[in-house]
Residue, then its C-alpha position, 0 to 999 in steps of 0.5 A: m336431773n329428772l327422767f323427763k330431762i334425761t329423755v329429752l337430752l338423749s333424744l336431742l343427742v340421737i337427732s344430732g347424731c342422725h343429722s351428722q350421719q346424714k351430712n357425712e353420707t351426703r358428702l360421700l355421695e357428692s364426693e363420688q359424683q365429683l370424681h366421675v370425670l376424673r375416673s373417666l379421664s384416667v381410664k381413657e388416658k390410662k394415666n394416674p392423676r396426681s394433682m392440677d397445675k395453675n392452668g387447671e390441667i390435670v397433672w398425671a403421676r410421674q413416669p416411670y415411678d411416683w410415690t403417690e401412684g397408689f392413692w388414686p386406685g385406693t380412692c377408687w377401691m373405697l368408692y367401689e366398696k361403698t357404692g358397689d358400682e363396677q366402674w370404680k372397680e374397673a378404674a382401680s384395676t386398670i390404673q394399678e396395673l400400670y405400676v404392678h411391676h414396681k412391687d419388686l423395687t428395692n430402691d425406695h421405701d414408699l411401697g407401702f403407700i403404693f401397694n397397701n393402699s391399692f392392691g391391699k384394698a383390692f385383696r381385702i375386698t375381692g379375695d383375689e389371690r393375685y392381689k395377695k401375691v403382689l402385696l407380699d412381693a412388695a413387702d419382701a422388697l421393702i424389708t430389704r431396706f432394713n438395716p439392723n444396725v440402725g433399726c430402721i428402713q432407709s427412706w431415700d437412696v443417697s446419690d448425686n442429688w440434694q441428699s448427698k449434697r447435704g452429707w446424708k448417709f442413711p436418711v429416715i423420714i417420719d413419713n416412713l411410718m406409714n409404710l409399716e402397715l404393709l409389713f403388718e398386713a403381710s405378717e397377718i396374711t402369712g403368719d410370718p413375723k419377719y415383716s412385723d418384726v421389721a415394722i416394730a423395730h422401725a417404729n421403736t427406733t423412730m419413737a426414740k430418735h425422731f421426736r422432741k420432748d413436746g411430742s413434735s417430730y423432726h422430718v428427717v433423721d440421718y443415721d450412720p449405717g454402720t453404727g446406728a448413731v444419729n448424724s443429724r436431725i433436719t428437714a426436707q419439706g418443712y420450714a426449718d430443721e427445728s420446726a414442726w412440718a404439719r404433714g410430718q406431725a400428721w404422719g406420726l399421729y396416723g402411724y402410731t395409731m396404726c401401730y397400736r391397731y396391729t400390736k396393742d402395745r400401749k406405748y404406741l397408743e401413748m405416743a399417738e396421744k402425745i403427738s395429739g397433745f402437741i398438735l391440739s395445744h399448739p398456739n398456731y393450730p387453727e380452731d377450724g382444724v386444718p393446719f398451716w403447712d408448718f406449725n412454725a411458718p414465719d407468716i402465720p396467720d397468712a401462711l398457706r394451709d395444708a388440706s392433706a395434713g388435715g385429712i390425715m389428722a382427721s382420719a387418724w383421730i377417728e381411729l384413735d378415738g376408738y382406742s383412747d378415752r381422751g375424746y378425739l372425735d370432735r376434733a376430727r369432725t371439726i376438720l371434716e366440717t372445714l374441709s367440706s366447706e366452700k373454702f376447701r372443697g372443689t365443687s365446680k366441673k373444673d375441680y377434678f379433685l375433691l380438695k383444694h389448698s394442699v401443700g407438697s413441698i414449699p422448700h422445693g417449690n413443688e405442688i404449692d396450694v394445689p389439689l393432691n391425690y393423697a389429700d383426697y384419699y385421706y379425706l375420703e377415708a375419714l368420711l368413710r370411717i366416721t360414717k361407719k363409726a356412727l352406725 
């Protein structure tokens, strides 16, 4: 190729990159504008938005506790950092104070989702020592759920409910990988390895016990708390025990990418690449990048899509692309193009949230084909990540 052709090609690549950058900046601006109404309502009502019902009414976070309560404040912190608009900071601070007392809870594993995504961002952005104290208190509460016999943090307490009826003793869900970021952050802040030691043990046990040979994961693994032996491998939110629940695959992808960020241990990078291989090579993975709610749903191609899983995958692949030479950025771009299209993006004044068409739990008949606060969170995170990557 002569010098002229090389120069033309490079010029086209620069123009294309600038156009892509401009599109994502526009999407960020539109996202901020779209969420203005929800911000005003949440501050006025002093309530934490979670979803919308079929009548178009806002569904607020459950009381007295909701595993999603950190996502909306986290979204507000991201928009504050991007725009400098104090109203986003006020909204984030106001709403996260509603659940600050949950930092000491020891009966649930979702303290990472809740506190790292909100108070963690607050501390990183503001440097306020109070936010750091809340973050570390939550990390201390979370590690109490670690069982050294199992090598994992217990996900759900088993009481007189649907878990105990299935005979579970020590259930661990693939989602729990996401809560490890809180522990890695706590060790980074304090220099104390007690938090990251638990995170690494959990990540290693999950890698050994949760995944099939093809790189797909089970949703739930139930352990014997005394011996650490596996009692069963099952699902709670997927189509079947042996199916690949889409958001579960996304949690695994994101989780091991994050583990590599903190440890630089290549086995986590290779695990994220293996999970990526399963997703991208699966015959039921759509070309537009947004997965069906389960890779083995029986009614594909008419099965519901899960925008939340798509957003998580996009955000994870943008980060993974920085560590791997396998080139995941185009896959992330494809997902963001699809999620930003009229099919998935809320655009009217009645659309309080950014994204439509997420799936909470079909087996439980819960939050089916609705907006979800965590879908918006990871979509926005992905847009911010890809915009920074283009700089």
